[in-house]
C-alpha positions in Angstrom: 149.6 116.6 250.2 149.8 117.0 246.4 147.6 114.4 244.9 149.9 111.6 243.1 149.8 111.4 239.3 149.4 107.8 237.4 150.0 107.7 233.6 148.4 104.8 231.8 149.5 103.8 228.3 146.8 102.4 226.2 147.4 100.8 222.6 143.3 100.4 221.9 140.8 103.2 223.0 138.5 101.0 224.4 140.7 100.9 227.8 140.6 104.5 228.2 137.1 104.7 229.2 137.5 101.5 231.0 140.6 102.9 233.0 137.9 106.3 233.7 135.5 104.4 234.9 137.6 102.4 237.5 139.4 105.3 238.8 136.7 107.7 239.2 135.1 104.6 241.3 138.1 103.7 243.2 140.7 106.3 243.3 138.9 109.4 243.0 141.2 111.6 244.6 144.4 110.4 242.2 145.4 112.5 239.3 145.9 110.3 236.0 147.1 110.7 232.5 146.5 109.0 229.3 148.8 108.0 226.5 147.6 106.1 223.1 149.5 104.7 220.4 147.8 102.7 218.0 150.7 102.0 216.3 151.6 99.4 219.1 148.8 97.5 218.6 149.0 97.4 214.6 152.1 95.8 215.0 152.1 93.6 217.7 149.2 92.1 215.0 151.2 92.5 212.5 153.8 90.1 214.0 154.4 86.5 214.4 152.2 85.3 217.7 154.2 85.3 220.8 156.9 88.2 219.0 157.0 91.6 220.9 157.9 94.2 217.8 161.4 95.6 218.7 160.1 98.9 217.7 157.4 98.2 220.4 159.9 98.1 222.9 161.5 101.4 222.0 157.9 103.0 221.6 157.2 101.9 225.6 160.3 103.1 227.0 159.9 106.5 225.4 156.6 106.8 226.8 157.8 105.6 229.8 160.5 108.3 230.0 158.0 111.0 229.2 155.3 110.0 231.5 158.3 110.1 234.6 159.3 113.6 233.2 155.3 114.7 233.2 155.5 114.0 237.0 154.0 110.4 237.1 154.6 108.5 240.3 153.5 105.2 238.6 153.3 103.9 235.0 150.5 101.6 234.2 150.5 99.6 230.9 146.9 98.4 229.8 147.8 96.0 227.2 147.7 92.5 227.9 150.1 91.7 224.7 153.1 94.2 226.2 154.3 92.5 229.3 158.0 92.4 227.9 157.7 95.7 226.6 156.6 96.9 230.0 159.6 95.0 231.7 161.9 96.9 229.1 160.6 100.6 230.0 160.7 99.7 233.6 164.9 100.0 233.2 165.1 103.1 231.8 162.7 105.1 234.2 163.0 105.6 238.4 159.1 104.8 238.7 157.2 101.6 239.3 155.9 100.2 235.4 153.8 97.5 235.9 150.9 95.6 233.8 147.3 96.1 234.7 147.0 92.2 234.3 149.9 91.4 236.3 148.0 91.9 239.5 145.5 89.3 238.4 147.8 86.9 237.3 150.0 87.5 240.3 146.5 86.5 242.7 145.6 83.6 240.2 148.5 81.7 240.8 148.8 82.9 244.9 145.5 81.7 245.3 144.2 79.0 243.1 145.9 75.4 241.4 143.9 74.7 238.1 143.2 78.2 236.2 141.0 78.7 233.4 141.6 81.4 231.3 139.3 83.5 229.2 140.8 84.7 225.7 139.5 85.7 222.3 143.0 86.1 220.4 145.6 83.4 220.2 148.1 86.2 220.3 147.5 86.7 224.3 148.1 83.0 225.1 151.6 83.1 225.0 152.0 86.1 227.4 149.3 84.6 229.6 150.9 81.5 230.0 154.7 82.8 230.2 153.4 85.1 232.9 151.3 82.3 235.0 154.3 79.9 234.9 157.0 82.3 235.7 155.2 83.0 238.7 154.2 79.6 239.7 158.0 78.7 239.3 158.5 82.0 241.9 156.5 80.1 244.3 157.6 76.5 244.0 153.8 75.8 242.9 152.7 73.7 239.8 149.6 75.2 237.9 147.1 73.5 235.5 146.1 75.9 232.6 143.2 75.7 230.9 142.5 78.2 227.8 139.2 78.8 226.6 138.3 77.4 223.0 137.4 80.6 221.0 140.6 82.5 219.6 138.5 84.7 217.0 136.1 86.5 218.8 138.1 89.6 219.2 137.2 90.2 215.3 133.8 90.7 216.7 134.7 93.1 219.0 137.1 95.1 216.4 133.6 95.0 213.8 131.8 96.5 216.7 129.8 93.6 217.3 129.4 93.7 220.9 126.6 91.9 221.8 127.5 88.6 219.7 131.1 88.7 221.5 129.8 89.1 225.0 127.7 86.2 224.4 130.7 84.1 222.9 132.8 85.2 226.0 130.2 84.4 228.4 129.5 81.0 226.9 133.2 80.3 226.9 133.4 81.1 230.3 130.7 78.7 230.9 132.6 76.1 229.4 135.6 76.4 231.2 133.5 76.2 234.5 132.2 73.1 233.9 135.4 71.9 233.2 136.4 72.1 237.1 138.6 75.0 237.1 139.3 76.6 240.5 139.2 80.4 239.2 138.6 81.7 235.5 141.3 84.4 234.7 140.0 86.9 231.9 143.4 86.7 230.0 142.8 90.4 228.1 142.4 93.5 230.1 139.3 95.1 228.2 137.3 92.1 229.5 136.9 94.4 232.3 134.3 96.6 230.2 132.2 93.2 230.7 132.0 93.7 234.5 128.2 94.1 234.7 127.5 91.0 232.7 130.1 88.9 234.4 128.4 89.7 237.8 124.7 89.1 236.4 126.3 85.6 234.8 126.3 84.6 239.0 129.7 82.2 238.4 130.5 79.5 240.8 134.3 80.2 240.6 136.0 83.3 240.9 136.3 85.4 238.0 139.4 87.8 237.8 139.6 90.7 235.9 141.4 94.2 235.5 138.7 96.2 238.0 138.2 96.2 241.8 141.4 94.4 242.4 143.8 95.7 240.3 142.7 99.5 240.9 142.9 99.0 244.9 146.4 97.7 244.3 147.4 100.8 241.9 146.6 102.7 245.5 148.5 100.4 247.4 151.5 100.9 245.0 151.1 104.5 245.2 151.3 104.7 248.9 154.7 102.9 248.6 155.7 105.3 245.8 157.7 108.6 246.5 156.5 111.4 248.6 155.5 114.5 246.5 
């Protein structure tokens, strides 16, 4: 049987290598393609916090159509600021279009009530909050969401100061753990590149990031997708 094909949409180059790593590890027999558009990120951060620019809705719809025409069985968005654009794009194609971090949000709400969320920019907060609360409402469940205090570390990441960035993230995660959260949800998809450091830190509560959990879920979705 021919291999399935997954299309990944990226708004930052960082997630391309991250996806490569996890695909080779967990879905070695699945083919995949990448589409990168840096204009999406630029326009996201040029807009007000919590606003998805209309041009980015259109970009995602066009990319999704292109990936469907290329024969993809599934499309995955790798930007945590784009759930609304992902939903918009899903309405113009006949194949599933998902947010990579949606898998983690669902797992967090299903299994935990006091959810600590690690973020490094205020821009992601409205989307994570909206995603968690809507899922909790659908389950008839109440959740308490506690966001990390730091909302500027992304600036360090963008400057290439990765060691300082990682240190701040891990310190913030420890602060969340001390607040008695049931889990720590990594609120941005690129956190997965810190996998080794997160595991070495040996947190006492579960840490959810876009690694094994997410990519094994992709494998399950592919099994359910149309036959080739």
